[in-house]
Short mmCIF file of the C-alpha atoms (twelve columns), coordinates in Angstrom:
data_MODEL
# 
_entry.id   MODEL 
# 
loop_
_atom_site.group_PDB 
_atom_site.id 
_atom_site.type_symbol 
_atom_site.label_atom_id 
_atom_site.label_alt_id 
_atom_site.label_comp_id 
_atom_site.label_asym_id 
_atom_site.label_seq_id 
_atom_site.Cartn_x 
_atom_site.Cartn_y 
_atom_site.Cartn_z 
_atom_site.pdbx_PDB_model_num 
ATOM 1   C CA . MET A 1   12.218  -2.782  51.935 1 
ATOM 2   C CA . ILE A 2   9.230   -0.554  49.500 1 
ATOM 3   C CA . GLU A 3   10.587  2.765   48.605 1 
ATOM 4   C CA . ILE A 4   8.180   5.745   48.550 1 
ATOM 5   C CA . ASP A 5   9.183   9.631   47.430 1 
ATOM 6   C CA . GLY A 6   7.608   12.171  49.620 1 
ATOM 7   C CA . SER A 7   7.749   14.637  46.890 1 
ATOM 8   C CA . TRP A 8   4.934   12.722  44.880 1 
ATOM 9   C CA . LYS A 9   1.676   13.822  44.383 1 
ATOM 10  C CA . SER A 10  0.399   16.043  47.560 1 
ATOM 11  C CA . GLY A 11  4.305   16.042  48.600 1 
ATOM 12  C CA . SER A 12  2.331   16.183  52.481 1 
ATOM 13  C CA . GLY A 13  2.167   14.899  55.205 1 
ATOM 14  C CA . THR A 14  -0.508  12.372  54.221 1 
ATOM 15  C CA . ILE A 15  2.179   9.986   52.701 1 
ATOM 16  C CA . VAL A 16  3.726   10.081  55.603 1 
ATOM 17  C CA . ARG A 17  0.820   9.302   57.913 1 
ATOM 18  C CA . ASP A 18  -0.460  6.748   55.469 1 
ATOM 19  C CA . ALA A 19  3.002   4.893   54.176 1 
ATOM 20  C CA . VAL A 20  4.195   3.593   57.612 1 
ATOM 21  C CA . PRO A 21  0.660   2.183   58.850 1 
ATOM 22  C CA . PHE A 22  0.402   0.577   54.946 1 
ATOM 23  C CA . CYS A 23  3.872   -1.002  55.520 1 
ATOM 24  C CA . ILE A 24  3.026   -2.549  59.158 1 
ATOM 25  C CA . LEU A 25  0.044   -4.058  57.806 1 
ATOM 26  C CA . MET A 26  1.606   -5.310  54.816 1 
ATOM 27  C CA . GLY A 27  4.714   -6.758  56.941 1 
ATOM 28  C CA . GLU A 28  7.090   -4.638  55.188 1 
ATOM 29  C CA . GLY A 29  10.216  -2.191  55.358 1 
ATOM 30  C CA . LEU A 30  9.678   1.165   54.171 1 
ATOM 31  C CA . HIS A 31  12.314  3.732   52.987 1 
ATOM 32  C CA . LEU A 32  10.455  7.404   52.779 1 
ATOM 33  C CA . LYS A 33  12.317  10.384  51.478 1 
ATOM 34  C CA . ASN A 34  11.576  13.679  50.758 1 
ATOM 35  C CA . ILE A 35  8.713   14.175  53.177 1 
ATOM 36  C CA . ARG A 36  6.961   17.111  53.258 1 
ATOM 37  C CA . ALA A 37  8.875   18.386  50.399 1 
ATOM 38  C CA . LYS A 38  5.964   20.727  48.587 1 
ATOM 39  C CA . ARG A 39  5.226   22.110  52.020 1 
ATOM 40  C CA . PRO A 40  6.728   25.365  53.068 1 
ATOM 41  C CA . LYS A 41  8.386   23.729  56.206 1 
ATOM 42  C CA . PRO A 42  9.664   20.741  54.756 1 
ATOM 43  C CA . GLY A 43  10.193  17.509  56.718 1 
ATOM 44  C CA . LEU A 44  8.414   16.081  59.527 1 
ATOM 45  C CA . ARG A 45  6.878   18.277  62.240 1 
ATOM 46  C CA . SER A 46  5.801   17.573  65.952 1 
ATOM 47  C CA . GLN A 47  2.485   16.022  65.047 1 
ATOM 48  C CA . HIS A 48  4.432   13.515  62.165 1 
ATOM 49  C CA . LEU A 49  6.930   12.359  64.563 1 
ATOM 50  C CA . LYS A 50  4.374   11.780  66.743 1 
ATOM 51  C CA . ALA A 51  2.481   9.833   64.705 1 
ATOM 52  C CA . LEU A 52  5.462   7.775   63.002 1 
ATOM 53  C CA . GLU A 53  6.359   7.027   67.056 1 
ATOM 54  C CA . ALA A 54  2.940   5.915   67.543 1 
ATOM 55  C CA . SER A 55  2.394   3.492   64.961 1 
ATOM 56  C CA . THR A 56  6.121   2.230   65.639 1 
ATOM 57  C CA . ARG A 57  5.685   1.306   69.472 1 
ATOM 58  C CA . ILE A 58  2.225   -0.167  68.226 1 
ATOM 59  C CA . CYS A 59  4.012   -2.824  66.315 1 
ATOM 60  C CA . GLY A 60  7.011   -2.797  68.226 1 
ATOM 61  C CA . GLY A 61  8.822   -1.683  64.851 1 
ATOM 62  C CA . GLU A 62  12.218  0.049   64.137 1 
ATOM 63  C CA . LEU A 63  12.156  3.488   63.266 1 
ATOM 64  C CA . LYS A 64  15.818  5.447   62.195 1 
ATOM 65  C CA . GLY A 65  16.221  9.073   61.043 1 
ATOM 66  C CA . ALA A 66  13.111  10.121  62.597 1 
ATOM 67  C CA . TRP A 67  13.323  13.772  64.088 1 
ATOM 68  C CA . VAL A 68  11.540  17.018  63.828 1 
ATOM 69  C CA . GLY A 69  12.795  18.280  60.360 1 
ATOM 70  C CA . SER A 70  13.942  15.087  59.037 1 
ATOM 71  C CA . ARG A 71  13.334  14.550  55.331 1 
ATOM 72  C CA . GLU A 72  14.188  10.817  54.929 1 
ATOM 73  C CA . ILE A 73  13.278  7.840   57.285 1 
ATOM 74  C CA . HIS A 74  13.545  4.201   57.578 1 
ATOM 75  C CA . PHE A 75  11.101  2.135   59.342 1 
ATOM 76  C CA . VAL A 76  10.819  -1.679  59.836 1 
ATOM 77  C CA . PRO A 77  7.656   -3.683  61.601 1 
ATOM 78  C CA . ARG A 78  8.971   -6.458  64.046 1 
ATOM 79  C CA . LYS A 79  5.963   -7.988  65.095 1 
ATOM 80  C CA . ALA A 80  2.251   -8.348  65.307 1 
ATOM 81  C CA . ILE A 81  -0.190  -5.175  66.166 1 
ATOM 82  C CA . GLU A 82  -0.822  -4.885  69.756 1 
ATOM 83  C CA . GLY A 83  -4.070  -3.420  71.550 1 
ATOM 84  C CA . GLY A 84  -4.287  -2.242  74.880 1 
ATOM 85  C CA . GLU A 85  -3.628  1.365   76.314 1 
ATOM 86  C CA . TYR A 86  -1.699  4.056   74.962 1 
ATOM 87  C CA . ARG A 87  -1.093  7.403   75.575 1 
ATOM 88  C CA . TRP A 88  0.845   10.137  73.377 1 
ATOM 89  C CA . ASP A 89  1.205   13.985  73.699 1 
ATOM 90  C CA . ILE A 90  2.363   15.562  70.918 1 
ATOM 91  C CA . GLY A 91  3.515   18.504  72.483 1 
ATOM 92  C CA . THR A 92  2.553   21.345  70.511 1 
ATOM 93  C CA . ALA A 93  -1.126  22.153  69.240 1 
ATOM 94  C CA . GLY A 94  -0.294  19.490  66.417 1 
ATOM 95  C CA . SER A 95  -3.986  17.646  65.330 1 
ATOM 96  C CA . ALA A 96  -4.368  14.795  67.572 1 
ATOM 97  C CA . THR A 97  -6.581  14.042  65.049 1 
ATOM 98  C CA . MET A 98  -4.406  13.088  62.547 1 
ATOM 99  C CA . LEU A 99  -2.286  10.939  65.117 1 
ATOM 100 C CA . ALA A 100 -5.821  9.134   65.659 1 
ATOM 101 C CA . LEU A 101 -6.447  8.566   62.149 1 
ATOM 102 C CA . THR A 102 -3.097  6.996   61.285 1 
ATOM 103 C CA . VAL A 103 -3.625  4.325   63.895 1 
ATOM 104 C CA . LEU A 104 -7.074  3.637   63.561 1 
ATOM 105 C CA . PRO A 105 -6.677  1.174   60.664 1 
ATOM 106 C CA . LEU A 106 -3.864  -0.695  62.780 1 
ATOM 107 C CA . ALA A 107 -6.202  -0.452  65.931 1 
ATOM 108 C CA . LEU A 108 -8.883  -2.289  63.598 1 
ATOM 109 C CA . PHE A 109 -6.469  -5.601  63.038 1 
ATOM 110 C CA . ALA A 110 -4.594  -5.307  66.457 1 
ATOM 111 C CA . ASP A 111 -4.963  -8.687  68.671 1 
ATOM 112 C CA . GLY A 112 -7.230  -6.811  71.156 1 
ATOM 113 C CA . PRO A 113 -8.988  -3.687  71.963 1 
ATOM 114 C CA . SER A 114 -6.832  -0.357  72.006 1 
ATOM 115 C CA . ARG A 115 -7.548  3.097   73.821 1 
ATOM 116 C CA . TYR A 116 -5.864  5.901   73.013 1 
ATOM 117 C CA . ARG A 117 -5.315  9.065   75.328 1 
ATOM 118 C CA . ILE A 118 -3.762  11.700  72.929 1 
ATOM 119 C CA . THR A 119 -2.994  15.418  73.863 1 
ATOM 120 C CA . GLY A 120 -2.485  18.162  71.118 1 
ATOM 121 C CA . GLY A 121 -4.901  20.584  69.011 1 
ATOM 122 C CA . LEU A 122 -8.557  19.230  68.870 1 
ATOM 123 C CA . PHE A 123 -9.818  22.062  66.957 1 
ATOM 124 C CA . GLN A 124 -7.576  24.221  64.005 1 
ATOM 125 C CA . ASP A 125 -7.032  25.110  60.108 1 
ATOM 126 C CA . PHE A 126 -5.716  22.345  57.859 1 
ATOM 127 C CA . ALA A 127 -7.071  19.337  59.917 1 
ATOM 128 C CA . PRO A 128 -10.025 17.454  61.170 1 
ATOM 129 C CA . SER A 129 -11.919 18.737  64.011 1 
ATOM 130 C CA . ALA A 130 -12.778 16.115  67.003 1 
ATOM 131 C CA . PHE A 131 -16.347 17.316  65.797 1 
ATOM 132 C CA . HIS A 132 -16.225 16.103  62.050 1 
ATOM 133 C CA . LEU A 133 -14.308 12.923  63.477 1 
ATOM 134 C CA . GLN A 134 -17.308 12.185  65.754 1 
ATOM 135 C CA . HIS A 135 -20.560 12.717  63.759 1 
ATOM 136 C CA . VAL A 136 -19.047 12.091  60.148 1 
ATOM 137 C CA . LEU A 137 -16.094 9.664   59.438 1 
ATOM 138 C CA . LEU A 138 -16.911 7.767   62.479 1 
ATOM 139 C CA . ALA A 139 -20.755 7.505   61.659 1 
ATOM 140 C CA . VAL A 140 -19.570 6.824   58.131 1 
ATOM 141 C CA . LEU A 141 -17.161 4.033   58.741 1 
ATOM 142 C CA . LYS A 142 -19.741 2.482   61.070 1 
ATOM 143 C CA . LYS A 143 -21.896 1.128   57.542 1 
ATOM 144 C CA . MET A 144 -18.306 -0.840  56.789 1 
ATOM 145 C CA . GLY A 145 -18.261 -2.547  60.274 1 
ATOM 146 C CA . ILE A 146 -15.677 -0.251  62.031 1 
ATOM 147 C CA . CYS A 147 -16.485 0.216   66.204 1 
ATOM 148 C CA . VAL A 148 -14.909 3.209   67.344 1 
ATOM 149 C CA . ASP A 149 -15.870 6.198   70.286 1 
ATOM 150 C CA . VAL A 150 -14.228 9.073   70.510 1 
ATOM 151 C CA . LYS A 151 -14.585 11.113  73.416 1 
ATOM 152 C CA . ILE A 152 -13.187 14.927  73.917 1 
ATOM 153 C CA . ILE A 153 -11.963 15.194  77.191 1 
ATOM 154 C CA . ARG A 154 -10.560 18.785  76.962 1 
ATOM 155 C CA . PRO A 155 -10.712 21.284  74.212 1 
ATOM 156 C CA . GLY A 156 -7.406  21.687  72.244 1 
ATOM 157 C CA . TYR A 157 -6.851  24.995  69.760 1 
ATOM 158 C CA . VAL A 158 -4.064  26.820  68.483 1 
ATOM 159 C CA . PRO A 159 -1.831  28.319  69.563 1 
ATOM 160 C CA . GLN A 160 -1.363  26.294  73.206 1 
ATOM 161 C CA . GLY A 161 -2.467  22.999  72.087 1 
ATOM 162 C CA . GLN A 162 -3.246  20.695  75.396 1 
ATOM 163 C CA . GLY A 163 -6.636  19.608  74.089 1 
ATOM 164 C CA . VAL A 164 -7.465  15.693  75.102 1 
ATOM 165 C CA . MET A 165 -9.122  13.111  73.482 1 
ATOM 166 C CA . GLU A 166 -9.627  9.150   74.179 1 
ATOM 167 C CA . VAL A 167 -10.283 6.811   71.237 1 
ATOM 168 C CA . THR A 168 -11.647 3.404   71.878 1 
ATOM 169 C CA . VAL A 169 -11.591 0.432   69.066 1 
ATOM 170 C CA . MET A 170 -12.751 -2.728  69.036 1 
ATOM 171 C CA . PRO A 171 -11.055 -4.984  66.028 1 
ATOM 172 C CA . ALA A 172 -12.869 -5.740  63.645 1 
ATOM 173 C CA . ARG A 173 -14.538 -9.065  63.435 1 
ATOM 174 C CA . ALA A 174 -14.058 -10.108 60.079 1 
ATOM 175 C CA . THR A 175 -13.185 -8.192  56.782 1 
ATOM 176 C CA . LEU A 176 -14.335 -4.409  56.452 1 
ATOM 177 C CA . MET A 177 -17.336 -4.391  54.513 1 
ATOM 178 C CA . PRO A 178 -17.268 -1.879  51.182 1 
ATOM 179 C CA . LEU A 179 -19.109 1.613   50.551 1 
ATOM 180 C CA . SER A 180 -21.636 2.142   48.349 1 
ATOM 181 C CA . LEU A 181 -22.785 6.185   48.600 1 
ATOM 182 C CA . VAL A 182 -23.182 6.934   44.719 1 
ATOM 183 C CA . ASN A 183 -26.301 9.059   45.263 1 
ATOM 184 C CA . GLN A 184 -26.534 12.013  47.401 1 
ATOM 185 C CA . GLY A 185 -30.165 12.177  47.697 1 
ATOM 186 C CA . ARG A 186 -32.129 14.404  49.419 1 
ATOM 187 C CA . VAL A 187 -30.974 16.208  52.758 1 
ATOM 188 C CA . VAL A 188 -33.536 15.192  55.838 1 
ATOM 189 C CA . ASP A 189 -31.528 16.539  58.860 1 
ATOM 190 C CA . ILE A 190 -28.687 19.112  59.357 1 
ATOM 191 C CA . GLY A 191 -26.941 19.028  62.812 1 
ATOM 192 C CA . GLY A 192 -24.232 20.874  64.288 1 
ATOM 193 C CA . ILE A 193 -22.340 22.240  67.287 1 
ATOM 194 C CA . ALA A 194 -21.131 25.526  68.163 1 
ATOM 195 C CA . LEU A 195 -18.588 25.383  70.976 1 
ATOM 196 C CA . SER A 196 -16.316 28.820  72.710 1 
ATOM 197 C CA . SER A 197 -13.871 28.674  75.485 1 
ATOM 198 C CA . SER A 198 -13.689 31.575  77.431 1 
ATOM 199 C CA . LEU A 199 -15.712 33.551  75.413 1 
ATOM 200 C CA . LYS A 200 -19.240 33.372  76.885 1 
ATOM 201 C CA . ALA A 201 -19.443 36.857  77.864 1 
ATOM 202 C CA . ARG A 202 -19.073 37.829  73.729 1 
ATOM 203 C CA . ARG A 203 -21.690 35.054  72.801 1 
ATOM 204 C CA . VAL A 204 -19.770 33.489  70.444 1 
ATOM 205 C CA . SER A 205 -21.128 30.111  70.432 1 
ATOM 206 C CA . GLU A 206 -24.454 31.880  69.415 1 
ATOM 207 C CA . ARG A 207 -22.834 34.376  67.051 1 
ATOM 208 C CA . MET A 208 -21.706 31.843  65.117 1 
ATOM 209 C CA . ALA A 209 -25.002 29.771  65.059 1 
ATOM 210 C CA . LEU A 210 -26.666 32.123  64.646 1 
ATOM 211 C CA . GLU A 211 -25.123 32.838  61.377 1 
ATOM 212 C CA . CYS A 212 -24.661 29.612  60.073 1 
ATOM 213 C CA . ARG A 213 -28.619 29.005  60.530 1 
ATOM 214 C CA . LYS A 214 -29.534 32.691  58.597 1 
ATOM 215 C CA . ALA A 215 -27.411 31.244  55.626 1 
ATOM 216 C CA . LEU A 216 -28.564 27.690  55.675 1 
ATOM 217 C CA . LYS A 217 -32.332 29.056  56.111 1 
ATOM 218 C CA . LEU A 218 -32.141 31.298  52.884 1 
ATOM 219 C CA . ARG A 219 -31.803 27.542  51.129 1 
ATOM 220 C CA . GLY A 220 -34.540 26.111  52.878 1 
ATOM 221 C CA . TYR A 221 -33.229 24.175  55.314 1 
ATOM 222 C CA . ASP A 222 -33.586 24.212  59.351 1 
ATOM 223 C CA . PRO A 223 -30.093 23.168  61.157 1 
ATOM 224 C CA . LYS A 224 -30.274 22.357  64.666 1 
ATOM 225 C CA . ILE A 225 -26.938 23.378  65.878 1 
ATOM 226 C CA . ASP A 226 -26.187 22.675  69.651 1 
ATOM 227 C CA . ILE A 227 -24.560 25.615  71.450 1 
ATOM 228 C CA . LEU A 228 -21.396 25.124  74.135 1 
ATOM 229 C CA . TYR A 229 -19.789 27.008  75.980 1 
ATOM 230 C CA . ASP A 230 -16.709 25.885  78.035 1 
ATOM 231 C CA . ASP A 231 -14.569 27.603  80.678 1 
ATOM 232 C CA . LYS A 232 -13.723 26.959  84.301 1 
ATOM 233 C CA . GLU A 233 -16.949 27.510  85.931 1 
ATOM 234 C CA . LYS A 234 -18.996 25.564  83.911 1 
ATOM 235 C CA . PRO A 235 -16.739 23.525  81.466 1 
ATOM 236 C CA . ALA A 236 -18.414 21.587  78.381 1 
ATOM 237 C CA . TYR A 237 -16.540 18.750  78.893 1 
ATOM 238 C CA . ALA A 238 -14.617 17.093  81.482 1 
ATOM 239 C CA . VAL A 239 -11.544 19.475  81.746 1 
ATOM 240 C CA . PRO A 240 -11.826 23.122  80.680 1 
ATOM 241 C CA . SER A 241 -9.212  24.089  77.807 1 
ATOM 242 C CA . ALA A 242 -6.338  25.907  78.697 1 
ATOM 243 C CA . GLN A 243 -7.012  29.185  76.314 1 
ATOM 244 C CA . PRO A 244 -9.908  31.005  74.481 1 
ATOM 245 C CA . GLY A 245 -10.849 29.021  71.289 1 
ATOM 246 C CA . ALA A 246 -13.883 28.759  68.969 1 
ATOM 247 C CA . ALA A 247 -15.028 25.598  66.821 1 
ATOM 248 C CA . LEU A 248 -18.282 25.164  64.605 1 
ATOM 249 C CA . ALA A 249 -18.860 22.070  63.056 1 
ATOM 250 C CA . ILE A 250 -22.305 21.185  61.064 1 
ATOM 251 C CA . TRP A 251 -23.076 17.860  59.005 1 
ATOM 252 C CA . ALA A 252 -26.081 17.096  56.925 1 
ATOM 253 C CA . LYS A 253 -27.750 13.813  56.300 1 
ATOM 254 C CA . THR A 254 -29.498 12.478  53.586 1 
ATOM 255 C CA . ASN A 255 -32.371 9.794   52.673 1 
ATOM 256 C CA . THR A 256 -29.906 7.705   50.907 1 
ATOM 257 C CA . HIS A 257 -27.791 7.592   54.364 1 
ATOM 258 C CA . CYS A 258 -24.752 10.010  53.086 1 
ATOM 259 C CA . ILE A 259 -23.196 12.271  55.590 1 
ATOM 260 C CA . VAL A 260 -21.848 15.691  54.092 1 
ATOM 261 C CA . GLY A 261 -20.071 17.929  56.863 1 
ATOM 262 C CA . SER A 262 -18.483 21.373  57.397 1 
ATOM 263 C CA . ASP A 263 -16.324 22.720  59.984 1 
ATOM 264 C CA . MET A 264 -14.202 25.940  60.942 1 
ATOM 265 C CA . SER A 265 -12.187 27.090  63.780 1 
ATOM 266 C CA . GLY A 266 -11.456 30.604  65.099 1 
ATOM 267 C CA . ALA A 267 -8.614  31.774  64.706 1 
ATOM 268 C CA . ARG A 268 -7.229  35.632  65.305 1 
ATOM 269 C CA . ARG A 269 -8.903  38.272  63.856 1 
ATOM 270 C CA . ARG A 270 -11.515 35.958  62.447 1 
ATOM 271 C CA . SER A 271 -15.157 36.722  63.484 1 
ATOM 272 C CA . ALA A 272 -17.581 34.526  64.886 1 
ATOM 273 C CA . GLU A 273 -19.965 35.669  61.973 1 
ATOM 274 C CA . PHE A 274 -17.214 34.916  59.533 1 
ATOM 275 C CA . ILE A 275 -17.201 31.396  60.936 1 
ATOM 276 C CA . GLY A 276 -20.682 30.951  60.898 1 
ATOM 277 C CA . LYS A 277 -21.321 32.235  57.363 1 
ATOM 278 C CA . GLN A 278 -18.259 30.477  55.840 1 
ATOM 279 C CA . THR A 279 -18.925 27.142  57.540 1 
ATOM 280 C CA . ALA A 280 -22.829 27.104  56.398 1 
ATOM 281 C CA . LYS A 281 -20.969 28.282  52.337 1 
ATOM 282 C CA . LEU A 282 -18.623 25.318  52.258 1 
ATOM 283 C CA . LEU A 283 -21.265 22.522  53.077 1 
ATOM 284 C CA . LEU A 284 -23.623 23.851  50.536 1 
ATOM 285 C CA . GLU A 285 -21.059 24.024  47.834 1 
ATOM 286 C CA . ASP A 286 -20.256 20.241  48.639 1 
ATOM 287 C CA . LEU A 287 -23.999 19.813  48.568 1 
ATOM 288 C CA . ASP A 288 -24.636 21.613  45.042 1 
ATOM 289 C CA . THR A 289 -21.935 19.302  43.378 1 
ATOM 290 C CA . GLY A 290 -24.223 16.508  44.056 1 
ATOM 291 C CA . ALA A 291 -21.020 14.575  46.028 1 
ATOM 292 C CA . SER A 292 -22.129 12.069  48.355 1 
ATOM 293 C CA . VAL A 293 -19.441 12.815  50.799 1 
ATOM 294 C CA . ASP A 294 -17.406 16.403  51.358 1 
ATOM 295 C CA . ARG A 295 -14.198 17.362  50.616 1 
ATOM 296 C CA . HIS A 296 -12.606 16.209  53.671 1 
ATOM 297 C CA . LEU A 297 -14.309 12.866  54.199 1 
ATOM 298 C CA . ALA A 298 -13.471 12.030  50.502 1 
ATOM 299 C CA . ASP A 299 -9.567  11.455  51.219 1 
ATOM 300 C CA . GLN A 300 -10.082 10.321  54.738 1 
ATOM 301 C CA . LEU A 301 -12.139 6.768   53.401 1 
ATOM 302 C CA . ILE A 302 -9.972  5.961   51.006 1 
ATOM 303 C CA . PRO A 303 -7.515  4.221   53.470 1 
ATOM 304 C CA . PHE A 304 -10.422 1.936   54.883 1 
ATOM 305 C CA . ALA A 305 -12.090 1.219   51.369 1 
ATOM 306 C CA . ALA A 306 -8.395  0.221   50.124 1 
ATOM 307 C CA . LEU A 307 -8.626  -2.658  52.697 1 
ATOM 308 C CA . ALA A 308 -12.419 -3.608  52.953 1 
ATOM 309 C CA . GLU A 309 -13.773 -6.720  50.984 1 
ATOM 310 C CA . GLY A 310 -15.394 -5.836  47.290 1 
ATOM 311 C CA . THR A 311 -15.737 -2.502  45.836 1 
ATOM 312 C CA . SER A 312 -16.205 0.647   47.585 1 
ATOM 313 C CA . ALA A 313 -17.813 3.786   45.536 1 
ATOM 314 C CA . PHE A 314 -18.614 7.370   46.386 1 
ATOM 315 C CA . LEU A 315 -19.061 10.518  44.436 1 
ATOM 316 C CA . VAL A 316 -16.565 13.483  45.789 1 
ATOM 317 C CA . PRO A 317 -17.188 17.453  45.489 1 
ATOM 318 C CA . ARG A 318 -13.555 17.824  43.451 1 
ATOM 319 C CA . MET A 319 -10.448 15.872  43.245 1 
ATOM 320 C CA . THR A 320 -7.821  17.138  45.266 1 
ATOM 321 C CA . ASP A 321 -3.818  15.962  45.743 1 
ATOM 322 C CA . HIS A 322 -4.584  14.656  48.927 1 
ATOM 323 C CA . ILE A 323 -7.437  12.177  47.637 1 
ATOM 324 C CA . GLU A 324 -4.414  11.484  44.330 1 
ATOM 325 C CA . ALA A 325 -1.699  11.236  47.392 1 
ATOM 326 C CA . ARG A 326 -3.999  8.556   49.173 1 
ATOM 327 C CA . LEU A 327 -5.107  6.271   46.029 1 
ATOM 328 C CA . TRP A 328 -1.558  6.348   44.834 1 
ATOM 329 C CA . LEU A 329 -0.608  4.839   47.977 1 
ATOM 330 C CA . ALA A 330 -3.359  2.437   48.387 1 
ATOM 331 C CA . GLU A 331 -2.276  1.048   45.215 1 
ATOM 332 C CA . GLU A 332 1.585   1.305   45.795 1 
ATOM 333 C CA . ILE A 333 1.809   -0.124  49.103 1 
ATOM 334 C CA . LEU A 334 -1.637  -2.197  49.815 1 
ATOM 335 C CA . GLY A 335 -2.426  -3.609  46.218 1 
ATOM 336 C CA . ALA A 336 -5.661  -1.940  45.910 1 
ATOM 337 C CA . LYS A 337 -7.386  -1.120  42.671 1 
ATOM 338 C CA . THR A 338 -8.513  2.375   41.988 1 
ATOM 339 C CA . GLU A 339 -10.545 4.233   39.084 1 
ATOM 340 C CA . VAL A 340 -11.538 7.601   38.895 1 
ATOM 341 C CA . GLU A 341 -13.904 8.676   36.549 1 
ATOM 342 C CA . GLY A 342 -14.781 12.898  37.260 1 
ATOM 343 C CA . HIS A 343 -15.571 12.985  40.511 1 
ATOM 344 C CA . PHE A 344 -16.498 9.059   40.747 1 
ATOM 345 C CA . ILE A 345 -14.052 7.193   42.855 1 
ATOM 346 C CA . ARG A 346 -14.438 2.855   43.116 1 
ATOM 347 C CA . ILE A 347 -11.946 1.015   45.144 1 
ATOM 348 C CA . GLN A 348 -11.277 -2.539  44.838 1 
ATOM 349 C CA . GLY A 349 -10.126 -3.468  48.482 1 
ATOM 350 C CA . ILE A 350 -7.985  -6.482  49.113 1 
ATOM 351 C CA . ALA A 351 -10.299 -8.315  51.871 1 
ATOM 352 C CA . TYR A 352 -7.659  -7.630  54.541 1 
ATOM 353 C CA . GLU A 353 -7.551  -9.697  57.447 1 
ATOM 354 C CA . ARG A 354 -6.047  -9.898  61.157 1 
ATOM 355 C CA . GLY A 355 -2.458  -10.969 60.513 1 
ATOM 356 C CA . LYS A 356 -2.443  -11.263 56.966 1 
ATOM 357 C CA . TRP A 357 0.897   -10.636 56.480 1 
ATOM 358 C CA . ALA A 358 2.438   -12.898 58.871 1 
# 
């Protein structure tokens, strides 16, 4: 049984969400202690618990000590990873995208296609937005031979959540291909989506997009941002949101096939103008570093690079505790070799294949 101290590195939920799937892939038991020790509310929250339960169900595993607030768990995988249809409801506005990213590495090596219907928050602070997942991460993972489709069924915001997304994953046909993004190149296109629910009267989507465009045009860019309004009379997706809310996401594509994104969700006393300006500012900050990935994509790619065959390499805007934690776990559990030189990350993958541990 692998022993992991959750207070190391970031001391965050990142360790929870990576450690269990990694152990499932390697066929190892896990003892995880000091869960989220460095967070204001230590222990498992609803979204972490649901991610653990989802991973356990996929592999028919045994999970002990897991409840909201728990700081220690024991986990043992019991059988091969099973595809099929699953439904999970976080029960709060906890991140549905985080849950999706937890089970995605497992679905890639399942015994058949997987379809996950996840209910929770789709747009909030401190978690990847559904737009970033769709238009940035999955677009980059496609270069590694990963085939995933994400559909937004219902937008979901803080505090009610109740957003719904459907994730369809085809198992990898072979080992994942490495990813080489070592030169940012020149920006050739910037796209985006400005979404608001039950806020059309205040023109929130338009105002977010307008301020974002202004900031980017000052730097010579001409972004194309789609404006979406979501309400009961005319929902933007299949089902209208349960509450008012807003989200803006933009992404820059370069001539070297890099995609750098930025996003922000609405919050109390956060104006549409602030969201537009800040989202543009964050994108420009990452582009100005010469990075080939954005600050969020930087750590999201690590599990997939660690599982791939060959060496993946990319430039990050800056090192973060999330990057350090994920690199550490990739080495500690998967056995991948990682190297960091300034902002340059190199990962020698383990060429994982379906059922390799069995």
